[in-house]
PASEKOL-784701 format. One record per residue (C-alpha): x, y, z; residue number from 0. Coordinates in Angstrom, 1 decimal. Example, Ala and Ser with C-alpha at 12.3 -4.5 7.8 and 13.67 -1.06 7.14 Angstrom:
2
+--------+--------+--------+-----+
!   east !  north !     up !  nr !
+--------+--------+--------+-----+
!   12.3 !   -4.5 !    7.8 !   0 !
!   13.7 !   -1.1 !    7.1 !   1 !
+--------+--------+--------+-----+
//
This chain:
228
+--------+--------+--------+-----+
!   east !  north !     up !  nr !
+--------+--------+--------+-----+
!    0.0 !    0.0 !    0.0 !   0 !
!    1.5 !    3.3 !   -1.1 !   1 !
!    1.6 !    6.4 !    1.1 !   2 !
!    1.7 !   10.0 !   -0.1 !   3 !
!    2.1 !   13.5 !    1.0 !   4 !
!    0.8 !   16.6 !   -0.8 !   5 !
!    3.2 !   19.6 !   -0.6 !   6 !
!    1.5 !   23.0 !   -0.8 !   7 !
!    2.6 !   26.5 !    0.0 !   8 !
!    1.4 !   29.9 !    1.2 !   9 !
!    2.1 !   31.3 !   -2.3 !  10 !
!    4.1 !   30.7 !   -5.4 !  11 !
!    7.9 !   30.8 !   -5.1 !  12 !
!    8.0 !   29.8 !   -1.4 !  13 !
!   10.1 !   26.7 !   -1.9 !  14 !
!    7.7 !   23.8 !   -2.6 !  15 !
!   10.0 !   22.2 !   -5.1 !  16 !
!   13.0 !   22.7 !   -2.9 !  17 !
!   11.2 !   20.9 !    0.0 !  18 !
!    9.6 !   18.3 !   -2.3 !  19 !
!   13.0 !   17.3 !   -3.8 !  20 !
!   14.6 !   17.2 !   -0.4 !  21 !
!   11.9 !   14.8 !    0.8 !  22 !
!   12.2 !   12.6 !   -2.3 !  23 !
!   16.0 !   12.6 !   -2.1 !  24 !
!   15.9 !   11.9 !    1.7 !  25 !
!   13.5 !    9.0 !    1.4 !  26 !
!   15.4 !    7.5 !   -1.6 !  27 !
!   18.6 !    7.6 !    0.4 !  28 !
!   16.8 !    5.6 !    3.1 !  29 !
!   16.1 !    2.9 !    0.6 !  30 !
!   12.4 !    3.8 !    0.0 !  31 !
!   10.8 !    3.4 !   -3.4 !  32 !
!    9.8 !    7.0 !   -3.7 !  33 !
!    8.5 !    9.0 !   -6.7 !  34 !
!    7.6 !   12.6 !   -7.3 !  35 !
!    4.3 !   13.7 !   -8.9 !  36 !
!    3.6 !   17.2 !  -10.3 !  37 !
!    0.1 !   16.9 !  -11.6 !  38 !
!   -0.1 !   20.4 !  -13.2 !  39 !
!    2.7 !   22.7 !  -14.0 !  40 !
!    2.8 !   26.1 !  -15.8 !  41 !
!    6.2 !   27.3 !  -17.1 !  42 !
!    8.1 !   24.9 !  -19.4 !  43 !
!   10.9 !   24.6 !  -22.0 !  44 !
!   10.7 !   22.5 !  -25.2 !  45 !
!   13.0 !   19.5 !  -24.6 !  46 !
!   13.1 !   16.2 !  -26.5 !  47 !
!   10.1 !   17.0 !  -28.6 !  48 !
!    7.7 !   18.2 !  -25.8 !  49 !
!    7.3 !   20.9 !  -23.2 !  50 !
!    8.8 !   20.0 !  -19.8 !  51 !
!    8.7 !   21.7 !  -16.5 !  52 !
!   11.9 !   22.2 !  -14.5 !  53 !
!   10.2 !   21.4 !  -11.1 !  54 !
!    8.9 !   18.1 !  -12.5 !  55 !
!   12.4 !   17.3 !  -13.9 !  56 !
!   14.0 !   17.9 !  -10.5 !  57 !
!   11.5 !   15.5 !   -8.9 !  58 !
!   12.3 !   12.9 !  -11.5 !  59 !
!   16.0 !   13.3 !  -11.0 !  60 !
!   15.8 !   12.5 !   -7.3 !  61 !
!   13.2 !    9.7 !   -7.4 !  62 !
!   14.1 !    6.0 !   -7.1 !  63 !
!   11.1 !    5.0 !   -9.2 !  64 !
!   11.4 !    6.0 !  -12.8 !  65 !
!    8.4 !    7.0 !  -14.9 !  66 !
!    7.9 !    8.6 !  -18.3 !  67 !
!    7.6 !   12.3 !  -18.1 !  68 !
!    3.8 !   12.5 !  -18.7 !  69 !
!    3.2 !   10.2 !  -15.7 !  70 !
!    5.2 !   12.5 !  -13.5 !  71 !
!    3.6 !   15.7 !  -15.0 !  72 !
!    0.3 !   15.0 !  -16.9 !  73 !
!   -0.4 !   18.6 !  -17.6 !  74 !
!    2.4 !   20.9 !  -18.6 !  75 !
!    1.8 !   24.4 !  -20.0 !  76 !
!    4.4 !   26.6 !  -21.7 !  77 !
!    3.6 !   29.9 !  -20.0 !  78 !
!    4.5 !   30.5 !  -16.4 !  79 !
!    1.1 !   31.9 !  -15.4 !  80 !
!   -1.9 !   30.7 !  -13.4 !  81 !
!   -2.5 !   27.1 !  -14.6 !  82 !
!   -6.2 !   27.5 !  -15.5 !  83 !
!   -5.3 !   30.5 !  -17.6 !  84 !
!   -2.5 !   28.7 !  -19.3 !  85 !
!   -4.8 !   25.8 !  -20.0 !  86 !
!   -7.4 !   28.0 !  -21.5 !  87 !
!   -4.8 !   29.7 !  -23.8 !  88 !
!   -3.7 !   26.3 !  -25.0 !  89 !
!   -7.2 !   25.0 !  -25.4 !  90 !
!   -6.8 !   22.3 !  -22.8 !  91 !
!   -9.2 !   21.3 !  -20.0 !  92 !
!   -7.5 !   20.0 !  -16.9 !  93 !
!   -9.5 !   16.9 !  -15.9 !  94 !
!   -9.4 !   14.9 !  -12.7 !  95 !
!   -9.6 !   11.4 !  -14.3 !  96 !
!   -6.4 !   12.1 !  -16.3 !  97 !
!   -4.6 !   13.1 !  -13.1 !  98 !
!   -5.9 !   10.2 !  -11.1 !  99 !
!   -4.9 !    7.8 !  -13.9 ! 100 !
!   -1.3 !    9.0 !  -13.7 ! 101 !
!   -1.3 !    9.0 !   -9.9 ! 102 !
!   -2.5 !    5.4 !   -9.9 ! 103 !
!    0.7 !    4.4 !  -11.7 ! 104 !
!    2.7 !    6.0 !   -8.9 ! 105 !
!    0.6 !    4.2 !   -6.3 ! 106 !
!    1.2 !    0.9 !   -8.0 ! 107 !
!    4.9 !    1.1 !   -8.2 ! 108 !
!    6.0 !    3.4 !   -5.3 ! 109 !
!    6.1 !    3.0 !   -1.5 ! 110 !
!    5.8 !    6.7 !   -1.2 ! 111 !
!    4.6 !    9.5 !   -3.5 ! 112 !
!    5.5 !   13.2 !   -2.9 ! 113 !
!    2.9 !   15.2 !   -4.7 ! 114 !
!    3.8 !   18.9 !   -5.4 ! 115 !
!    1.2 !   21.5 !   -6.1 ! 116 !
!    1.7 !   24.7 !   -8.0 ! 117 !
!    1.3 !   28.2 !   -6.6 ! 118 !
!   -0.8 !   28.4 !   -3.4 ! 119 !
!   -3.4 !   26.1 !   -1.9 ! 120 !
!   -6.5 !   27.4 !   -3.8 ! 121 !
!   -5.0 !   28.0 !   -7.2 ! 122 !
!   -7.7 !   27.1 !   -9.8 ! 123 !
!   -7.2 !   24.2 !  -12.3 ! 124 !
!  -10.3 !   24.8 !  -14.3 ! 125 !
!  -13.6 !   26.6 !  -13.9 ! 126 !
!  -14.8 !   24.4 !  -11.0 ! 127 !
!  -11.7 !   22.7 !   -9.5 ! 128 !
!   -8.6 !   23.8 !   -7.7 ! 129 !
!   -5.5 !   22.3 !   -6.1 ! 130 !
!   -7.4 !   22.0 !   -2.8 ! 131 !
!  -10.0 !   19.8 !   -4.6 ! 132 !
!   -7.1 !   17.7 !   -6.0 ! 133 !
!   -5.5 !   17.2 !   -2.6 ! 134 !
!   -8.9 !   16.1 !   -1.2 ! 135 !
!   -9.5 !   13.8 !   -4.1 ! 136 !
!   -6.3 !   11.9 !   -3.8 ! 137 !
!   -6.6 !   11.8 !    0.0 ! 138 !
!   -2.9 !   12.6 !    0.7 ! 139 !
!   -2.0 !   14.3 !    4.0 ! 140 !
!   -0.9 !   17.9 !    3.4 ! 141 !
!    2.4 !   19.5 !    4.3 ! 142 !
!    2.5 !   23.3 !    4.2 ! 143 !
!    5.6 !   25.2 !    3.2 ! 144 !
!    5.9 !   28.7 !    4.7 ! 145 !
!    8.6 !   31.0 !    3.4 ! 146 !
!    9.9 !   33.2 !    6.2 ! 147 !
!    9.5 !   36.8 !    4.9 ! 148 !
!    7.3 !   39.8 !    5.6 ! 149 !
!    3.7 !   38.8 !    5.4 ! 150 !
!    4.3 !   35.1 !    6.1 ! 151 !
!    2.2 !   35.1 !    9.4 ! 152 !
!   -1.0 !   36.2 !    7.7 ! 153 !
!   -0.4 !   33.9 !    4.7 ! 154 !
!    0.3 !   30.9 !    6.8 ! 155 !
!   -2.7 !   31.3 !    9.1 ! 156 !
!   -5.1 !   31.8 !    6.2 ! 157 !
!   -3.7 !   28.8 !    4.3 ! 158 !
!   -3.8 !   26.6 !    7.3 ! 159 !
!   -7.4 !   27.6 !    8.0 ! 160 !
!   -8.4 !   26.9 !    4.4 ! 161 !
!   -6.7 !   23.4 !    4.5 ! 162 !
!   -8.5 !   22.4 !    7.6 ! 163 !
!  -11.8 !   23.9 !    6.4 ! 164 !
!  -11.5 !   21.7 !    3.3 ! 165 !
!  -11.4 !   18.6 !    5.4 ! 166 !
!   -7.8 !   17.6 !    4.5 ! 167 !
!   -5.5 !   16.1 !    7.0 ! 168 !
!   -2.7 !   18.6 !    7.7 ! 169 !
!    0.6 !   17.0 !    8.8 ! 170 !
!    2.1 !   20.3 !    9.7 ! 171 !
!    4.1 !   23.2 !    8.4 ! 172 !
!    7.8 !   23.7 !    7.4 ! 173 !
!    9.5 !   27.1 !    7.8 ! 174 !
!   11.7 !   27.7 !    4.8 ! 175 !
!   14.3 !   30.4 !    5.0 ! 176 !
!   14.9 !   31.0 !    1.3 ! 177 !
!   17.3 !   33.9 !    1.8 ! 178 !
!   19.5 !   35.0 !    4.7 ! 179 !
!   19.1 !   38.5 !    6.1 ! 180 !
!   15.5 !   38.5 !    7.2 ! 181 !
!   16.1 !   40.5 !   10.4 ! 182 !
!   12.8 !   39.5 !   12.1 ! 183 !
!   13.1 !   35.8 !   11.2 ! 184 !
!   13.1 !   34.6 !   14.8 ! 185 !
!   10.2 !   36.9 !   15.9 ! 186 !
!    8.1 !   35.7 !   12.9 ! 187 !
!    8.9 !   32.1 !   13.5 ! 188 !
!    7.9 !   32.5 !   17.2 ! 189 !
!    4.6 !   34.2 !   16.2 ! 190 !
!    3.8 !   31.3 !   13.8 ! 191 !
!    4.6 !   28.7 !   16.4 ! 192 !
!    2.3 !   30.4 !   18.9 ! 193 !
!   -0.6 !   30.8 !   16.5 ! 194 !
!   -0.6 !   27.8 !   14.0 ! 195 !
!   -2.8 !   24.9 !   15.1 ! 196 !
!   -0.8 !   22.2 !   13.2 ! 197 !
!    2.5 !   20.7 !   14.0 ! 198 !
!    5.7 !   22.7 !   13.4 ! 199 !
!    7.9 !   20.4 !   11.3 ! 200 !
!   11.1 !   22.4 !   11.5 ! 201 !
!   13.2 !   25.1 !    9.9 ! 202 !
!   15.1 !   24.5 !    6.7 ! 203 !
!   17.6 !   27.2 !    5.7 ! 204 !
!   18.7 !   28.3 !    2.3 ! 205 !
!   21.8 !   26.1 !    2.4 ! 206 !
!   20.5 !   22.5 !    2.1 ! 207 !
!   24.0 !   21.1 !    2.6 ! 208 !
!   24.5 !   22.9 !    5.9 ! 209 !
!   24.8 !   20.7 !    9.0 ! 210 !
!   21.8 !   22.7 !   10.5 ! 211 !
!   19.5 !   21.9 !    7.6 ! 212 !
!   20.7 !   18.3 !    7.4 ! 213 !
!   19.8 !   17.7 !   11.0 ! 214 !
!   16.4 !   19.2 !   10.6 ! 215 !
!   15.7 !   17.3 !    7.3 ! 216 !
!   16.6 !   14.0 !    9.0 ! 217 !
!   14.3 !   14.9 !   11.9 ! 218 !
!   11.5 !   15.7 !    9.4 ! 219 !
!   12.0 !   12.4 !    7.6 ! 220 !
!   11.8 !   10.5 !   11.0 ! 221 !
!    8.6 !   12.3 !   11.8 ! 222 !
!    7.0 !   11.5 !    8.4 ! 223 !
!    7.9 !    7.9 !    8.7 ! 224 !
!    6.1 !    7.7 !   12.1 ! 225 !
!    3.2 !    9.7 !   10.7 ! 226 !
!    2.7 !    7.2 !    7.8 ! 227 !
+--------+--------+--------+-----+
//
């Protein structure tokens, strides 16, 4: 029976791919049959006869289970804009059955699937469905990535509230320090820890190879193994 985690964020460019690939790599190095799944991506380059998204390629590179590109990323759009707008411009309808069919391949062959969203929690996929609906449909527990910067407290609290209101199981939240130099980092982190209802899963800094980040990543992996 395969397990899965759905990685979402408080916004776009908060480090979802960074965290997702760290998780895939970490579980692979522990001997787990792990794959990465990027259901919908906007922003791609034309490679080997088709458009491919950099985030999806990074997940593929770290995975221990190999799939064709379209199983890892069923919907890939050229323009780096909101996915539902990109789909409309390309005359494509994002459909849940297509995503679920690709996801089923991961479930069949992987012990663990790391699913990465795009943008924030409620980014639309079509006129009636968003990433929040996708997370609920696949039934994967959610991990929230919070980028430590001005405005992160409000964004994190709103996103957590929306995840819980949707009825999804929230594993907890990861603080991601993307850049050094945020003077109020500790104060913001303390405020988040005081106010967030879900578990604090640790701080990852902008240097993944640092001993600090490595310790926190290993602790996170241990926590997720027990959570599963």
